[in-house]
N, C-alpha and C positions, 0 to 999 in steps of 0.2 A: 619393447619402448611402450611407456604407458600413456594414458589418452592426456595427459597434462603435457608429456614432453611434444606429443605431436601437433596437438593444436600451438605450441610456443612457436614450434618449426614454420608450422603454416601461416602464422602471422607474419615472421621473418621474413617467408618466402612471397610475401604480397605485398608485403613493405614496400613503397613505390619511392624510388630514391630519385629525388628533385634534379632538374638540370638545370645550367646555366641560361639565362634570358636568352642572352646576344650567343652562347656557344652552346647550341643544343643536342651537342657529344660530349659535352663533358659534363658527369654527376657532381653534384655539390652541397653540402648542407650549408652554406651560408644563404642568406639573405638581408638584403638592405634596410637597414632601421628607421626607414624613413616611408618608402613606398610597398618593402616586402618583396622586392622581385630578388629571384634566386639569381645569387652571382656566384662567379670561380673565383679565382685568387689571382686571375690576368684582370679581370675588371672590375673587382673592390678597391674604391677607395676609402682609406682609413681617416676618419673624420674624429674629431673630440670626443664628439656622439654615439663613437660605433663605427660598424661598415655600413658604407654608404656604395649604392650603384655611380656607375659614367652622370646619369642626367641630377640624379641629388646631390653627387660630392661636386660638383661642381663651383669651384671659387667664385663668391658673390664679392663684390668687393662693399665696404662696409659705406652706408649712407654720409657717415662723418668725412669719410676720405673721396666719397665722390664731387669733385670740383670740377664745376662746369664752365663756360666761357661767359657766362653772364657774371657769375661768380668774382671770374679773375680779374675780369671787365671794371666792375665795382670794385675789384681790391684795389687796382691800379689808380684809377680816379681819387680813391679815401687816400691811400698812399702819397699819391702828390699833394694832395692838401696836407696832409701832415707833414709832408718834408719843408713845403711853405710856411705851413705857419710854427711848426719845429724851428725852421731855419733862421724866420726872422726872430721870436722869441729866445733864440740860442745867441744872435747875435746881440739883438739887445743886453743881453744878461750878461754877457759879455764885455761890455761898455761899462755897466754899473759893476761887476766884483771884478775885481783883480785876483784875486785868491783862487788858482788853479782847482782846488775841491769845490768849492762853490759852482765854482762854472762845470764842472764834470757832473754834477748833479741835474744839469737839463739835459745834456745825453743820455745820461741813465733815463729819464723822464719819457724826454723825447720816444726813446728804444720801447720804454713800457705802453706808451702810449700809441703807438705806430701799431707794436701789435695785438695790443687788446683793443683798438676801435677798428682794426682789420679783420680781425677774427668775428666780433659782433655784428658786422656790416656783409659779412657772408656767411651768418649763421651760425659759429663756431664751427665752421669748416677747419681741416687740416689737409697740409697737401708739400709738398716743396715749392711748387708754385708761388705759393701764398707766404712762404718764406722769404723765398727771394724779393719778392715786392717788401715784404716789412723790414728785412737789412736795408734794402738800397734806399727805401725811404730815409733810415736813420741816414745815412752816408750822405747821399740829397741836401737833409739838411744842415748837416755839417758844413758842407759845400757854401751852401745857402748864406750860413754864418761866417764863411770866411769874406763873402762880399759884403756883405755889410759891415763886419768889425774883424779885418784880417788879425789875429791873433797864434800864435804858437805857444804850446804847450810840451813840447820834443815826445818823449816816449810815453810820459803819462798822459797826454790827448790821445795818443793811440790808443793805450789803453782803454779808455773811456769810451771811446768809438768801437773800439769790438766789444767792448760791457755791453752798451748801446744797443749792438747789433744783434749779440746773443740774447738778449733780453726777447727785442723784438721776435727771431726766428724760434725760441722756445713756446711763443704766445700763440702761434698758429700751426707749427710743425708736428 
């Protein structure tokens, strides 16, 4: 054996193989891409940016979807105000115009306004609860408009209400 081979063999013998931070008996060459702790295949979490340890790989809710009860209370108040104002406007508009297409524009507008104003009032937060509030405000506006001016548009009216709810929900979902 040459001197070069002996030095390489000595280096290989001296190389310390790291062990898992949580399982000290398990050898590993994996480490967390954030904190650098050694992790075994049982402890690693696959993240979009590489391998993470248990602590660094925990799922954190995005701030956009972190809706607090104060946001929900604000959204309910705004949704109720939109439902009342939109329902009154929708009822008056139905009195003025007998053309179903023109009456439907108010329903679509109420849907857009509900979604957009609720979204703005909760700092552009998004979530299922906000979607329910926005959709409910459109349906409530329609019911209020029926109290002011009973009208019947049949299937076309139901499609318009569904479209208004869809638009409202898409703004906050």
